[in-house]
VODOVEX-849698 format. One record per residue: x, y, z of N, C-alpha, C in turn; residue in one letter. Coordinates in steps of 0.05 Angstrom, whole numbers, padded with zeros to 5 digits, always signed. Atoms other than C-alpha are relative to their C-alpha. Last residue first. Layout:
BEGIN
XYZXYZXYZA ...
This chain:
BEGIN
-00025+00006-00014-00001+00265-00055+00033+00009-00003C -00025+00012+00017-00064+00282-00093+00020+00003+00032R +00001+00032+00013-00129+00283-00068+00028-00002-00005Q -00004+00008-00020-00119+00352-00021+00000-00037-00006Y -00025+00016-00008-00109+00380-00083+00005-00024+00017E -00002+00026+00017-00184+00378-00107+00034-00009+00008R -00016-00013+00025-00202+00408-00040+00009-00018-00019S +00015+00001+00018-00244+00379+00008+00003+00007-00025S +00010+00024+00005-00200+00365+00064-00013-00005-00026V -00016+00019+00021-00183+00436+00046+00002-00018-00001I +00002-00013+00025-00248+00462+00067+00030-00014-00021L +00014+00013+00021-00251+00419+00122-00010+00011-00030K -00023+00029+00006-00182+00447+00155-00024-00019-00026F -00021+00003+00022-00211+00515+00148+00011-00034-00015L +00013-00013+00017-00277+00506+00183+00025-00002-00027E +00021+00027+00002-00247+00470+00246-00006+00001-00041I -00022+00025+00010-00198+00528+00244-00013-00033-00021I -00016-00014+00023-00257+00578+00248+00027-00023-00015L +00023+00010+00009-00283+00533+00300+00004+00007-00026D -00005+00024+00010-00228+00543+00340-00016-00013-00026S +00017+00025-00008-00235+00607+00339+00007-00022-00003S +00005+00008+00020-00170+00654+00332-00022-00022+00019V -00002+00028+00004-00161+00704+00387-00004-00008-00011T -00026+00012-00003-00146+00764+00399+00012-00017+00005E -00017-00014+00019-00199+00810+00375+00016-00014+00003A -00025-00010-00019-00247+00766+00407+00020+00013-00025S +00011-00014-00025-00321+00751+00387+00029+00019+00012D -00002+00009-00026-00299+00737+00315-00006+00014+00033S +00022+00003-00006-00343+00756+00253+00004-00012+00033K +00019-00022-00013-00280+00792+00229-00021-00004+00015K -00008-00017-00022-00236+00734+00236-00018+00031+00010L +00002+00007-00030-00285+00692+00201+00014+00006+00024G +00033+00004-00013-00293+00725+00140-00002-00005+00042A +00010-00034+00001-00222+00739+00128-00021+00001+00016A -00013-00007-00028-00211+00667+00141-00003+00030+00007A +00009+00000-00016-00255+00656+00090-00007+00000+00026V +00022-00017-00009-00226+00697+00045-00019-00015+00019E +00002-00022-00017-00168+00669+00054-00016+00014+00002E -00005+00003-00034-00197+00603+00043+00014+00024+00010L +00028+00012-00013-00229+00623-00027+00005-00006+00027K +00019-00027+00001-00159+00662-00051-00027-00018+00015Q -00015-00015-00025-00117+00594-00031-00018+00029+00003Y +00018+00019-00027-00169+00553-00075+00017+00013+00027T +00030-00005-00001-00152+00605-00135-00009-00007+00025D +00007-00026-00003-00078+00604-00125-00025+00004+00001A -00008-00027+00019-00069+00534-00128-00010+00020+00014E +00030-00011+00006-00054+00493-00061-00003+00020-00028I +00004-00022+00013+00000+00458-00031-00019+00001-00030E +00019+00002+00035-00012+00422+00016+00009+00019-00009I -00021-00018+00021+00051+00424+00081-00019-00015-00029Y -00025+00021+00016+00020+00362+00119+00008+00023-00025G +00010+00019+00021-00042+00383+00147+00022-00014-00010L +00000+00024-00023-00003+00421+00199-00011-00015-00003V -00034+00015-00021+00031+00462+00145-00011-00025+00016E -00006+00027+00021-00040+00477+00103+00020-00017+00016L +00014+00023+00016-00065+00501+00164+00002-00013-00018C +00001+00029-00024-00015+00543+00185-00014-00020-00001D -00037+00010+00007-00008+00580+00114-00003-00022+00028S -00004+00029+00027-00086+00589+00114+00033-00006+00007V +00022+00015-00011-00078+00630+00190-00001-00017-00018L -00008+00018-00025-00025+00671+00166-00017-00026+00003K -00015+00010+00016-00062+00694+00094+00017-00017+00018E +00016+00022+00018-00123+00715+00140+00024-00018-00014P +00017-00013+00036-00076+00756+00185-00012-00027-00013K -00019-00004+00021-00065+00728+00261-00013+00008-00027K +00011-00017+00027-00096+00732+00330+00022-00003-00025D -00020-00034-00006-00062+00680+00382-00015+00003-00030E +00036-00018-00002-00119+00613+00367+00017+00028+00008L +00001-00025-00017-00052+00567+00352-00021+00019-00001G +00006-00026+00009-00040+00530+00290-00010+00022+00017V -00021-00013+00017-00010+00475+00325-00011+00018-00009R -00017-00010-00030-00067+00475+00383+00023-00001-00011E +00020-00021-00013-00117+00456+00327+00018+00018+00022I +00002-00015+00031-00074+00399+00296-00010+00036+00012L -00030-00011+00007-00070+00374+00369+00005+00023-00024T -00010-00022-00016-00137+00381+00380+00014+00003+00000K +00007-00026+00011-00154+00342+00307+00002+00026+00028V -00016-00001+00023-00113+00283+00333-00006+00038-00008G -00019-00010-00018-00154+00271+00396+00020+00012-00018P -00030+00027+00006-00213+00264+00365+00028+00024+00009N -00013+00006-00017-00264+00316+00394+00018-00023-00001S -00015-00008-00023-00257+00365+00346+00005-00012+00026E +00003+00005-00027-00288+00328+00294+00016+00005+00023N +00020-00017-00023-00278+00364+00227-00010-00007+00023G -00010-00030-00020-00216+00321+00211-00017+00020+00008I -00025+00010-00017-00255+00263+00217+00011+00017-00004H +00012+00018-00024-00324+00276+00182+00017-00007+00022S +00015-00025-00019-00292+00322+00131-00004-00002+00024T -00025-00022-00011-00239+00267+00109-00007+00024+00007A -00007+00007-00016-00303+00220+00094+00027+00015+00022F +00020+00012-00028-00349+00260+00067+00020-00007+00021N +00001-00027-00013-00290+00289+00013-00024-00009+00028V -00027-00002-00007-00272+00217+00000+00000+00030+00011R -00004+00018-00030-00346+00190-00009+00033+00005+00017D +00026-00009-00022-00367+00253-00055+00008-00019+00028V -00011-00031-00006-00301+00240-00100-00013+00006+00025L -00020-00007-00021-00316+00168-00101+00009+00022+00004S +00013+00020-00031-00387+00176-00137+00027-00001+00025G +00024-00018-00015-00365+00226-00182-00011-00014+00028S +00027+00001+00017-00298+00181-00201-00019+00019+00011T +00009-00021+00002-00227+00189-00183-00030-00003-00020I +00013+00005-00030-00186+00134-00161-00030+00019-00008W +00025+00015+00007-00181+00132-00247-00008-00011+00035E +00024-00004+00001-00141+00184-00237-00019-00011-00001E +00000-00026+00013-00084+00153-00215-00016+00004+00003G -00012-00017-00020-00084+00072-00204-00008+00043-00012T -00012-00019+00012-00123+00011-00230+00011+00029+00009H +00021-00017+00004-00130-00038-00182+00017+00024-00024W +00003-00014-00027-00097-00108-00183-00025+00025-00005G -00026-00037+00017-00084-00142-00255+00000+00014+00016E -00014+00002-00009-00117-00209-00213+00030+00023-00015V -00014+00020+00020-00178-00184-00215+00025+00000+00012S +00017-00001+00027-00217-00128-00177+00006-00029-00017P -00002-00019+00024-00180-00126-00107-00014-00010-00024P +00009+00020+00025-00200-00166-00054-00002+00016-00015D +00010+00031+00005-00160-00164+00001-00024+00001-00014L -00022+00019+00000-00172-00088+00005-00002-00026+00011L +00000+00012-00028-00231-00048-00013+00022-00033+00001K -00015+00028-00007-00210-00007-00062+00001-00011+00025Q -00016+00008+00014-00256+00042-00098+00021-00029+00003G -00016-00019+00017-00285+00090-00061+00017-00004-00024M +00023-00021+00012-00341+00053-00035+00018+00017-00016Y +00010+00017+00023-00290-00005-00021-00014+00017-00008G -00021+00010+00020-00246+00034+00023-00011-00006-00014S +00000-00027+00002-00312+00064+00065+00019-00001-00026E +00022-00001+00022-00324-00010+00075+00011+00021-00008E +00000+00010+00021-00260-00014+00115-00021-00005-00024G -00026-00003+00004-00277+00038+00160+00007-00004-00026I -00002-00014+00015-00339+00011+00175+00014+00020-00022N +00004+00014+00021-00306-00042+00206-00015+00018-00024Y -00028+00022+00010-00267+00000+00250-00017-00010-00027I -00002-00016+00016-00342+00043+00261+00029-00018-00013G -00002+00011+00030-00364-00024+00291+00008+00022-00022I +00003-00025+00026-00346-00010+00360-00002-00008-00029E +00030-00017+00007-00371-00049+00422+00002+00015-00030G +00017+00036+00012-00300-00096+00421-00028+00003-00007G +00027+00009-00004-00266-00030+00422-00010-00020-00007D +00030+00013+00008-00198-00029+00400-00012+00003+00029P +00005+00020-00009-00151+00034+00416-00017-00024+00004V -00024+00013-00006-00112+00069+00373-00008-00022+00023Q -00001+00033-00003-00177+00075+00339+00027-00013+00003Y +00027+00015-00004-00171+00156+00318+00004-00034-00003E -00001+00016-00032-00112+00189+00324-00022-00012+00008R +00022-00011-00022-00142+00254+00287+00010-00025+00012T +00000-00031-00006-00079+00259+00237-00022-00001+00026N -00023-00004-00009-00068+00172+00229+00002+00039+00016R +00008+00011-00026-00143+00169+00214+00025-00001+00018L +00014-00014-00013-00131+00219+00156-00002-00015+00025T -00009-00025-00002-00075+00179+00129-00018+00017+00013G -00023+00001-00009-00098+00119+00130+00012+00021+00018I +00011+00002-00030-00164+00140+00102+00021-00009+00025I +00002-00020-00013-00124+00180+00041-00025-00006+00032L -00024-00026-00013-00075+00130+00036-00023+00016+00002E -00021+00002-00031-00118+00075+00034+00013+00017+00008T +00014-00008-00024-00174+00110-00020+00023-00008+00026P +00021+00033-00001-00108+00109-00065-00019+00013+00022S +00003+00020-00019-00079+00181-00068-00023-00010-00004K +00031-00008-00018-00069+00215-00130-00008-00022+00015V +00022+00021-00011-00002+00225-00151-00022+00006+00017R -00002+00015+00025+00046+00273-00175-00019-00023-00005K +00030-00005+00010+00036+00318-00112-00009-00007-00030F +00017+00000-00024+00111+00324-00101-00034+00010-00018K +00035+00012+00002+00148+00296-00144-00026+00005+00008S +00009-00015+00022+00216+00333-00148-00042-00008-00009N -00005-00017-00011+00247+00293-00092-00015+00025-00015K +00023-00003-00019+00231+00235-00132-00002+00027+00015F +00033+00010+00016+00259+00249-00198-00016+00008+00022F +00012-00030+00007+00320+00292-00159-00033-00008-00012D +00000-00009+00023+00336+00210-00130-00010+00037-00006S -00021-00017+00010+00349+00196-00064-00007+00008-00021N +00006-00021-00020+00277+00167-00051+00031+00017+00006F +00030-00004+00013+00294+00114-00108-00023+00031+00018L -00002-00022+00007+00354+00105-00090-00015+00017-00014V -00021-00019-00009+00349+00082-00028+00003+00008-00018R +00005-00033-00002+00286+00050-00058+00019+00018+00014M +00006-00015+00010+00332+00003-00099-00024+00025+00005V -00023-00003+00018+00376-00021-00052-00015+00020-00013S -00013-00032-00012+00315-00036-00011+00021+00014-00007R +00021-00022+00001+00295-00085-00067-00004+00029+00017I +00009-00022-00038+00354-00113-00075-00027+00010+00006D +00031+00000+00002+00355-00154-00145-00008+00004+00023H +00015+00030-00013+00429-00170-00133-00022+00000-00004N +00004+00013-00023+00444-00095-00127-00010-00027+00002S -00015-00009-00004+00467-00068-00195+00011-00012+00033E -00021+00026+00007+00415-00110-00225+00016+00008+00012M +00020+00022-00004+00355-00061-00186+00031-00024-00011Y -00002+00005-00031+00397-00004-00182-00009-00025+00002A -00021+00003-00003+00396-00003-00262+00007-00012+00033D -00005+00024+00013+00323-00012-00266+00042-00015-00002A +00002+00012-00016+00319+00053-00223+00002-00041-00005L -00011-00005-00021+00357+00091-00261-00008-00031+00025T -00016+00012-00003+00321+00065-00319+00022+00001+00022N +00007+00030+00001+00256+00078-00297+00028-00024-00010I +00011+00003-00030+00281+00149-00277-00002-00032-00002A -00027+00001-00011+00318+00159-00352-00004-00009+00037Q -00022+00029+00000+00244+00131-00377+00028-00001+00014P -00035-00006+00001+00208+00188-00339+00012-00030-00008D +00004-00030-00001+00125+00175-00366+00034+00016+00007R +00003-00019-00024+00145+00106-00393-00004+00025+00017P -00028-00003-00012+00129+00091-00463+00000+00000+00032S +00002-00024-00015+00062+00060-00473+00024+00009+00006T +00002-00008+00023+00056-00005-00522+00001+00028+00015S -00009+00009+00024+00064-00053-00466+00014+00017-00033S -00025-00004-00002+00054-00013-00411+00017-00003-00029W -00012-00017+00024-00017-00002-00426+00028+00009+00000Q +00010+00003+00028-00042-00057-00392+00008+00009-00023P -00019+00023+00015-00009-00041-00333-00003-00009-00027V +00002+00038-00016-00051+00018-00322+00023-00019-00012P +00025+00003+00001-00015+00095-00335-00013-00031+00001V +00000+00007+00024+00032+00119-00295-00035-00009-00009E +00015+00018+00020+00024+00163-00238+00006-00016-00022D +00013-00015+00025+00088+00197-00214-00016-00025-00003A -00009-00032+00015+00138+00183-00147-00024+00012-00020V -00017-00021-00011+00121+00121-00102+00006+00027-00012F +00011+00009-00023+00069+00070-00132+00009+00028+00014F +00040-00008+00012+00075+00089-00215-00009+00002+00034N -00003-00033+00006+00158+00094-00201-00036+00001+00005Y -00014-00020-00018+00158+00029-00165-00011+00027+00001L +00021+00006-00016+00113-00006-00217+00009+00023+00027H +00023-00001+00014+00162+00012-00267-00025+00010+00018R -00004-00032-00004+00216-00003-00230-00020+00016-00016A -00010-00006-00030+00191-00071-00227+00003+00034+00006I +00029+00013-00010+00178-00082-00306+00001+00018+00033F +00017-00023+00010+00245-00050-00309-00024+00001-00010T -00016-00027-00010+00286-00096-00276-00016+00018-00005A +00006-00006-00014+00243-00152-00306+00006+00018+00020T +00030-00004+00000+00256-00138-00366-00017-00001+00021A -00005-00036+00012+00335-00133-00360-00032+00006+00006R +00016-00019+00018+00320-00207-00339+00000+00027-00001Q -00014-00016+00005+00353-00236-00279+00007+00020-00023K -00013-00019-00014+00299-00247-00240+00018+00013-00003C +00012-00027+00009+00266-00291-00282+00004+00025+00012I +00001-00009+00034+00319-00344-00295-00015+00030+00001V -00015-00015-00009+00324-00348-00209+00004+00010-00030D +00011-00022-00008+00243-00357-00213+00034+00011-00004I +00007-00010+00016+00261-00416-00260-00004+00030+00013V -00019+00000+00026+00304-00452-00217-00013+00024-00022G -00018-00026-00013+00261-00430-00157+00020-00001-00020D +00009-00026-00004+00199-00468-00187+00029+00026-00002G +00020+00007-00028+00240-00533-00209-00019+00036+00002N +00011-00017-00019+00285-00534-00278-00032+00003+00024F +00016+00013-00005+00311-00595-00309-00014+00019+00014D -00005+00007-00035+00355-00539-00345-00036-00030+00005S +00005+00029-00009+00365-00508-00411+00008-00008+00021N -00006+00014-00019+00356-00432-00419-00006-00035+00001E -00021+00007+00008+00331-00398-00473+00019-00009+00007G -00013-00020+00004+00272-00366-00435+00029+00001-00013L +00013-00013-00006+00256-00438-00409+00017+00029+00001F -00017-00023+00009+00269-00500-00446-00008+00029+00007T +00008-00020+00012+00262-00550-00399+00009+00025-00011K -00015-00021+00017+00287-00622-00394-00016+00027+00005E -00011-00003+00028+00239-00665-00342+00013+00013-00003G -00026-00004-00001+00226-00657-00268+00022-00001-00020S -00011+00020+00025+00152-00664-00273+00027+00022+00000D -00029-00019+00009+00131-00648-00199+00007-00008-00029H +00004-00012+00011+00079-00691-00171+00006+00018-00021D +00015+00025+00027+00112-00751-00150-00012+00015-00013A -00017+00011+00022+00154-00691-00109-00008-00020-00017D +00007+00020+00007+00100-00659-00076+00021-00011-00027R -00014+00003+00018+00110-00593-00039+00001-00026-00008Y -00023+00042+00011+00066-00584+00005+00010+00008-00024E -00015+00000+00017+00034-00499+00039+00024-00032-00014Y -00025-00002-00018-00020-00493+00085+00012-00007-00028H -00006+00020+00023-00088-00464+00080+00039-00004+00007W -00005-00014+00013-00125-00441+00147+00024-00026-00028L -00029+00026+00007-00170-00477+00178+00010+00019-00010I -00013+00012+00030-00221-00420+00199+00019-00014+00004R +00000-00012+00018-00230-00409+00278+00009-00018-00033G -00019-00001+00020-00188-00433+00333-00013+00001-00027Y -00006-00017+00019-00230-00411+00386+00023+00000-00015P -00017-00020-00011-00274-00433+00377+00018-00019+00023W +00019-00008-00024-00305-00498+00349+00030+00019+00008I -00005+00013-00023-00295-00493+00272-00002+00009+00022S -00020-00018-00031-00319-00443+00226+00002-00027+00019D +00009+00017-00031-00341-00486+00163+00021+00022+00010K +00019-00010+00010-00323-00458+00081-00013-00003+00038V -00012-00035-00001-00244-00471+00095-00042+00022-00007A -00008-00012-00031-00268-00541+00118+00007+00034-00002M +00029+00006-00015-00290-00574+00048-00004+00022+00025M +00015-00009+00009-00226-00541+00018-00029+00007+00004S -00007-00021-00006-00180-00560+00068-00025+00018-00016L +00009-00010-00032-00206-00625+00065-00005+00020+00005Y +00025+00006-00008-00185-00633-00002-00020+00012+00013E +00018-00037+00014-00127-00585-00014-00035-00013+00007G +00017+00011-00001-00086-00636+00039-00030+00018-00015N -00006+00030-00025-00022-00598+00045-00039-00007-00005K +00011-00006-00028-00031-00537-00018-00002-00035+00012V +00022+00011-00014+00015-00547-00073-00008+00013+00026T +00016-00013-00009+00066-00538-00120-00026+00002+00017W -00010+00011-00031+00080-00609-00149+00003+00032+00035G +00021+00020-00015+00079-00568-00212+00010-00020+00019T +00017-00003-00026+00114-00505-00215-00014-00028+00011F -00016+00001-00023+00171-00518-00266-00017+00000+00032A -00016+00028-00014+00116-00548-00317+00025+00004+00022R +00022+00017-00014+00081-00477-00306+00011-00032+00003A -00006-00012-00030+00144-00447-00329-00027-00006+00011C -00020+00006-00015+00151-00488-00387+00000+00015+00036E +00005+00034-00010+00081-00478-00406+00024-00004+00017K +00015+00004-00032+00095-00407-00402+00002-00021+00009I -00017-00006-00029+00163-00402-00437-00020-00003+00015D -00016+00025-00022+00128-00439-00487+00012-00001+00017D +00013+00022-00013+00075-00385-00503+00016-00026+00016E +00013+00017+00023+00128-00342-00510-00014-00006+00020T +00004+00025-00001+00165-00279-00466-00022-00017-00013Y -00024+00008+00001+00175-00207-00464+00007-00034+00012N -00022-00002+00030+00122-00183-00504+00017-00014+00009G +00010+00011+00029+00077-00175-00443+00026+00008-00020V +00022-00021+00024+00110-00156-00379-00004-00016-00016G -00011-00001+00008+00170-00192-00335-00028+00023-00020M -00031+00010-00001+00158-00202-00266-00002+00018-00029S -00009-00007-00021+00083-00206-00232+00039+00003-00015F +00015-00026-00013+00035-00182-00292+00028-00009+00029L +00011-00018+00012+00061-00232-00347-00012+00028+00014E -00023-00007+00022+00115-00275-00324-00020+00029-00011L -00027-00008-00015+00081-00293-00256+00018+00018-00016I -00003-00022-00021+00018-00293-00287+00017+00007+00000E +00010-00020+00011+00023-00344-00342+00002+00029+00023R -00022+00000+00011+00059-00394-00300+00007+00021-00010G -00013-00013-00024+00000-00381-00249+00026+00007-00019Y +00018-00022-00002-00055-00396-00305+00030+00013+00029N -00018-00022+00010-00019-00455-00350-00004+00033+00024E +00024-00029+00007-00053-00509-00314+00028+00028+00006N -00015-00034-00010-00011-00570-00327-00026+00015-00004I +00014-00025+00017-00039-00639-00342+00007+00024+00023S +00015+00013+00018+00005-00700-00328-00018+00016-00007D -00022-00001+00026+00057-00654-00286-00010-00013-00025K -00016+00028-00013+00001-00627-00239+00019-00013-00030H -00020-00004+00022-00025-00553-00234+00017-00026+00005N +00005+00004+00028-00090-00550-00199+00020-00003-00023T +00008+00027-00022-00062-00534-00132-00013-00020-00026H -00011+00018-00001-00033-00475-00176+00002-00026+00010N +00000+00024+00013-00100-00448-00189+00022-00023-00002D -00015+00011+00040-00084-00379-00196-00002-00030+00000L +00019-00016+00016-00126-00360-00121+00008-00001-00033W +00037+00005+00005-00113-00423-00094-00010+00017-00020I +00011+00024+00016-00037-00421-00101-00039-00006-00003L -00015-00011+00019-00028-00346-00081-00011-00029-00017M +00020-00002+00013-00070-00368-00013+00007+00012-00028A +00034+00022+00004-00026-00422-00004-00014+00023-00018P +00021+00004-00013+00038-00380-00007-00027-00007-00002D +00005+00013-00023+00098-00418-00044-00037+00004+00020R +00002+00020+00013+00091-00384-00108+00003-00024+00025S +00030-00003+00020+00097-00317-00068+00002-00023-00012L +00012-00009-00029+00157-00339-00013-00036+00001-00032E +00004+00029-00013+00196-00359-00079-00020-00008+00024I +00004+00023+00022+00188-00292-00113-00015-00031+00002L +00035-00007-00002+00196-00252-00051-00013-00020-00018L +00007+00006-00026+00270-00288-00046-00036+00007+00001D -00004+00027+00007+00282-00280-00120-00014-00007+00019N +00026+00007+00011+00262-00205-00111+00001-00027-00003Y +00003+00015+00029+00312-00199-00058-00030-00004-00011R -00030+00010+00004+00298-00157+00004-00003-00013-00026G -00026-00016+00002+00250-00108+00022+00023-00004+00003L +00003-00022+00030+00178-00140+00010+00026+00013-00006G -00014-00009+00027+00200-00201+00044+00000+00020-00017N -00037+00003-00008+00180-00192+00117+00012-00009-00016R -00012-00027-00015+00119-00141+00113+00036-00021+00004R -00006-00028+00006+00100-00185+00050+00016+00015+00012F -00013+00022+00023+00091-00257+00080+00013+00036-00007M -00014+00001-00017+00049-00214+00136+00021-00018-00015D -00017-00022-00016+00012-00199+00085+00021+00005+00010I -00016-00017+00024+00000-00259+00058+00010+00023-00004Q -00037+00004+00012-00009-00281+00120+00011+00002-00014N -00011-00009-00018-00077-00244+00124+00030-00001+00003T -00013-00015+00022-00090-00275+00053+00007+00021+00022L -00023+00004+00019-00093-00338+00095+00005+00015-00014S -00021+00010-00018-00130-00314+00154+00025-00004-00015G -00011-00024-00013-00187-00286+00108+00031-00003+00001I -00019+00017-00025-00213-00358+00076+00024+00029+00005N +00019+00006-00029-00263-00345+00032+00010-00010+00021N -00002+00017-00019-00220-00359-00024-00017-00006+00019L -00006+00037+00022-00250-00335-00088+00009-00020+00028K +00033+00005-00001-00280-00265-00048+00005-00029-00018N +00007+00012-00018-00208-00259-00016-00025-00011-00008E +00026-00017-00005-00172-00230-00078-00011-00021+00022A +00001+00019-00008-00090-00235-00088-00036+00005+00016T +00023-00007-00011-00072-00169-00124-00004-00042+00007A +00012+00025+00002+00005-00188-00135-00031-00011+00014F -00012+00014+00023+00022-00114-00157-00012-00040-00001V +00014-00011+00016-00029-00086-00102+00012-00017-00038G +00021+00006+00003-00010-00123-00048-00012+00006-00028H +00004+00023+00013+00060-00110-00067-00035-00016-00001W -00010+00001+00031+00053-00040-00053-00002-00024-00014F +00019-00005+00013+00006-00047+00014+00005+00000-00033L +00021+00029+00005+00062-00094+00039-00020+00005-00017A -00007+00012+00020+00107-00033+00022-00021-00034-00005M +00009-00010+00027+00060+00014+00058+00015-00010-00028K +00036-00007+00012+00055-00018+00115+00000+00002-00026E +00002+00028+00008+00141-00034+00123-00037-00007-00009V -00008+00012+00035+00140+00033+00113+00003-00016-00004F +00016-00010+00007+00094+00062+00174+00006-00017-00031P -00016+00016+00023+00132+00030+00226-00015-00003-00030N -00019-00020+00004+00109+00073+00283+00028-00005-00025D -00029+00005+00005+00050+00031+00270+00014+00018+00006T -00011-00004-00032-00017+00049+00299+00020-00004-00005S +00000-00024-00026-00063+00061+00239+00015+00013+00028I -00005-00029+00018-00032+00019+00185-00012+00026+00016M -00031+00003-00005-00032-00044+00242+00005+00032-00013R -00004-00001-00025-00116-00030+00258+00043+00005-00003Y -00004-00024+00001-00124-00028+00186+00006+00006+00031G -00027-00015+00012-00090-00098+00175-00003+00023+00004W -00025+00000-00007-00136-00124+00221+00021+00019-00010Y -00005-00016-00025-00200-00094+00198+00029+00000+00014V -00036+00000-00007-00178-00121+00126-00006+00020+00032A -00018-00019-00001-00261-00145+00121+00030-00001+00009N -00006+00000+00021-00298-00209+00093+00020+00027+00000H +00003-00023+00015-00313-00246+00157+00009+00010-00026G +00036-00005+00000-00290-00294+00207+00002+00027-00019Q -00002-00010+00024-00208-00294+00219-00028-00006-00009M +00004+00016+00008-00225-00330+00296+00005+00003-00040T -00027+00020-00008-00187-00277+00327-00005-00030-00020H -00020+00010+00018-00221-00229+00279+00024-00018+00017L +00014+00011+00035-00294-00253+00298+00030+00007-00014D -00009+00029-00003-00261-00243+00378-00016-00019-00027V +00023+00020+00030-00255-00178+00364+00006-00026-00006H +00024-00020-00001-00229-00139+00443-00023-00012-00034R +00019-00005-00023-00196-00203+00453-00018+00017-00001R +00014+00024-00002-00165-00198+00390-00011-00014+00021F +00028-00002+00016-00149-00128+00384-00015-00028-00004I +00017-00023-00007-00104-00135+00446-00031+00002-00019L +00008+00008-00028-00067-00200+00435-00026+00024+00007H +00017+00013+00008-00054-00174+00364-00004-00009+00029D -00013+00027+00001-00020-00118+00395-00018-00021-00007S +00019+00012-00014-00037-00047+00371+00011-00026-00002I +00022-00001+00013+00039-00023+00340-00025-00015+00030H +00014+00000-00018+00109-00016+00353-00038+00005-00011S +00025-00014+00005+00150-00038+00293-00008-00001+00034S +00027+00006-00018+00216-00068+00290-00025+00019-00004D +00020+00013-00002+00253-00059+00225-00019-00014+00016V +00026+00003-00029+00265+00007+00215+00002-00028-00011K -00014+00031-00012+00320+00000+00148-00015-00007+00024T +00002+00027+00021+00273+00040+00098+00011-00020+00013I +00027+00008+00002+00253+00097+00142-00001-00027-00008L +00016+00004-00023+00320+00115+00179-00026-00017-00007H +00001+00015-00016+00348+00112+00115+00002-00016+00019E -00003+00009+00019+00316+00163+00085+00005-00034+00010V +00028+00014-00008+00327+00203+00144-00013-00024-00020L -00001+00020-00020+00400+00190+00145-00040+00000+00006D -00012+00015-00004+00395+00221+00075+00006-00025+00015E +00012+00015+00020+00356+00277+00086+00011-00033-00006Y +00003-00018+00029+00392+00305+00143-00018-00026-00013N -00017+00011-00003+00361+00286+00220+00001+00009-00041M -00026+00001-00016+00317+00330+00258+00028-00012-00013K -00008-00028+00008+00266+00345+00206+00018+00004+00020C -00005+00004+00039+00241+00276+00211+00017+00020-00005Y -00018+00020-00001+00225+00283+00287+00019-00009-00018A -00028-00012-00021+00188+00342+00284+00021-00013+00005D -00033-00017+00006+00166+00312+00225+00015+00020+00018L -00016+00011+00011+00127+00264+00268+00032+00014-00018E -00025+00020-00019+00106+00306+00316+00018-00019-00018A -00029-00037-00008+00069+00357+00262+00018-00013+00024P +00015-00030-00024+00033+00283+00239+00027+00022+00006T -00009-00007-00021+00068+00258+00167-00013+00010+00025G -00015-00027-00008+00040+00225+00116+00008+00003+00020G +00026-00007+00007+00016+00153+00095-00004+00030+00010F +00036+00004-00024+00077+00133+00096-00017+00001-00012A -00025+00023-00014+00151+00125+00048-00024-00006+00020A -00002+00025+00021+00102+00176-00002+00009-00036+00022R +00024+00004+00020+00064+00223+00041+00004-00025-00025R +00018+00010-00012+00120+00225+00093-00013-00012-00017A -00020+00032-00007+00185+00233+00037-00028-00021+00018L +00010+00008+00029+00134+00292+00012+00009-00031+00010H +00023+00013+00007+00132+00316+00091-00005-00016-00026A +00011+00017-00018+00204+00321+00092-00026-00010-00003A -00004+00021+00005+00206+00353+00037+00000-00023+00016L +00022-00006+00033+00161+00416+00057+00016-00036-00013V +00030+00008-00002+00198+00406+00128-00017-00003-00018R +00020-00025+00005+00275+00421+00101-00026-00020+00010D +00013+00001+00040+00313+00368+00125-00017+00018+00006T +00023+00010-00002+00371+00367+00181-00008+00003-00021S +00013-00014+00014+00449+00364+00202-00036-00002+00005G +00025+00035+00009+00472+00317+00245-00017+00011-00020M 
């Protein structure tokens, strides 16, 4: 059956999930690497905190009131299929849609669920579902795109930010694309616009948007789009978009940036070469050869040498840092209606620069080192140390047990702490400081035969405060 090196399994877990707990890595290492990749990318079902329990304990989530991504947070923290949530997070960054314009968090929650269902299938199907998604229709104003008065907003962004990238289409292509999407709108939009800001009688909560195609409002005339002539509707335009090599390259670069190594921000892509052009070509080839199947591209990505050699070449997003920490500490596994901490978690992510369901613009978040500012770094360190440093958290107790309280040399103690936290790779100067703390703590220990849990906690806190912990 084979097995996977634990360091490589931990690397895959950081990218395909939110990191791996010691128990998860135990299970992963029983499979050979190719089988492990297949297990992660093909798992369909998931077990997580049930909606029934969440909605009973948090009535405001049931009615979809408020502006906090708590519901999604519960899913990411508790799921046994984290890759699906990681893909949803990826697409949320690409197809950035903000609740601050919609004022209807339920419709955005439905969009995230659409990413779960379609995020690993054909890109054509994903773009069609996105173009029918009510949150996107309102966000990019396609509900005001009429055959006698086109609105180019969605037609522009589907080309510029969702598929091909700047420089691969013309202004005429934008207009023709917008014409193709006339009639793709929301049902009873005027009424829903009025009611979306109101709260109807419980338990129904806010009224959600619904998609409607209006044939009478669709421009069915001949169109010339990317060099092809037809009476295109929206799905026809998407088929043309998805078969372009530019789309393959654009999506490949997004996947590389999110799962492999940090790239420059998207607006610079038209003037800046990829960090690894060969890797981008490999992923783009996989996209074209698989008939635009995203799961097939991910299989190639995770099995590639460029992925295996990319350890700690990405800065964790706030969501990755927060969810990875909480999955390790095993907090919030059971919803508590009187608990506001889970809501504070959602706000913490915003303080660090990434408030889920509320990206700063249609361009999404700038990633990589732009996640790190003097203020956000303090927030990241304070969050990680307060949770990993709390011995009452069930996951922290497990981590301490994994390190073991038996007497050991300082270097062994530091190594064990780094391993249980996910095989963190640190620089020599950081390691030396940790070893000095371990040596001093062991020297002060009341017992010559055991390591104190307080010393292990102190080392945990120093590790998650390090610059190396900010990477994945």
